[in-house]
C-alpha positions in Angstrom: 107.1 0.9 -80.9 110.6 -0.5 -80.3 111.8 -0.8 -76.6 115.3 0.6 -76.3 115.9 0.4 -72.6 114.3 -0.8 -69.3 115.7 0.0 -65.9 114.9 0.7 -62.3 115.8 3.7 -60.2 115.6 4.1 -56.4 114.7 7.7 -55.5 117.0 8.5 -52.6 116.6 11.5 -50.3 120.2 12.5 -50.8 119.9 12.5 -54.6 116.8 14.6 -54.3 118.7 17.1 -52.2 121.6 17.1 -54.6 119.3 17.7 -57.6 117.5 20.5 -55.7 120.7 22.3 -54.9 122.0 21.9 -58.5 118.8 23.4 -59.9 118.7 26.3 -57.4 115.9 24.9 -55.1 116.1 24.6 -51.4 116.8 20.9 -50.4 113.7 20.5 -48.2 113.3 17.1 -46.6 110.1 15.2 -47.4 109.4 17.3 -50.5 108.2 15.8 -53.7 110.9 15.4 -56.3 111.4 18.5 -58.5 109.5 18.1 -61.8 112.5 17.5 -63.9 114.2 15.0 -61.5 113.5 12.1 -63.8 115.8 13.6 -66.4 118.7 12.8 -64.0 117.2 9.3 -63.3 117.2 8.6 -67.1 120.4 10.2 -68.2 122.5 7.0 -68.4 119.7 5.1 -70.2 119.4 7.9 -72.7 123.0 7.5 -73.7 122.4 3.8 -74.2 119.3 4.6 -76.3 121.3 7.0 -78.6 123.9 4.3 -79.1 121.2 1.7 -80.0 119.7 4.1 -82.5 123.1 4.6 -84.2 123.0 8.3 -83.7 126.1 10.2 -84.7 126.4 12.9 -81.9 128.3 15.2 -84.2 125.3 15.4 -86.5 122.4 15.4 -84.0 120.6 18.1 -82.0 117.9 17.9 -79.3 114.8 18.9 -81.2 112.1 19.2 -78.6 111.0 17.7 -75.3 107.7 17.5 -73.4 106.7 16.2 -70.0 103.6 14.7 -68.4 103.4 14.8 -64.6 100.9 12.2 -63.5 101.8 11.6 -59.8 104.3 12.9 -57.3 107.7 11.2 -57.1 109.0 11.0 -53.5 112.1 9.7 -51.7 111.9 6.0 -51.1 110.0 5.2 -54.3 111.5 2.8 -56.8 110.8 3.8 -60.4 110.5 1.2 -63.2 111.3 3.0 -66.5 111.0 2.1 -70.2 112.3 4.1 -73.1 110.9 3.3 -76.5 111.3 4.6 -80.1 107.7 5.7 -81.0 108.4 7.6 -84.2 111.0 7.8 -87.0 110.8 9.9 -90.1 113.0 11.4 -92.7 112.4 14.8 -94.2 114.1 17.5 -96.3 115.2 20.6 -94.4 114.9 24.2 -95.5 118.4 24.1 -97.1 117.7 20.9 -99.0 119.5 18.5 -96.7 117.9 15.4 -95.3 117.1 15.0 -91.6 116.1 12.0 -89.6 113.7 12.7 -86.7 113.5 10.2 -83.9 110.8 10.3 -81.2 111.7 8.6 -77.9 109.1 8.1 -75.1 110.3 7.4 -71.6 107.6 6.2 -69.1 108.4 6.1 -65.4 106.1 3.9 -63.3 105.9 3.4 -59.5 107.5 0.0 -59.3 105.3 -1.0 -56.3 102.0 -0.2 -58.0 102.8 -0.2 -61.8 101.1 3.2 -62.1 102.7 5.8 -64.4 104.1 8.8 -62.6 105.9 10.7 -65.4 106.2 10.5 -69.2 108.9 12.3 -71.2 108.9 12.6 -75.0 112.0 13.7 -76.8 112.6 14.4 -80.5 116.2 14.0 -81.7 117.1 15.5 -85.1 120.1 14.0 -87.0 121.4 15.4 -90.2 121.8 12.7 -92.8 124.5 12.3 -95.4 128.1 13.6 -95.5 
């Protein structure tokens, strides 16, 4: 496992309301963060990870994504996050070309307790060669 990024993110009520509106939810005060809120909390770090992995965006696609929801995320929490490369393989595609598959695991923890609250696993597929 290779750590690619570590950062902290303060969950602000205003950001929760913006995210809720952007995703078609009612911005209700004191509600738990929408389940996919941590995608926004990790967007900038994801860009850094892709750069560190040397991914050519013109040759890459988002392969799959999975989420684990362990505890609610609420306004006022500070999240401590870590993204790590947990898998890398190369394989031949159906048309004979080579592909590189990279698996990145991002874990969000409650910074106050250290307990994990969310885990996101993403697979990036990059076509190799010319």
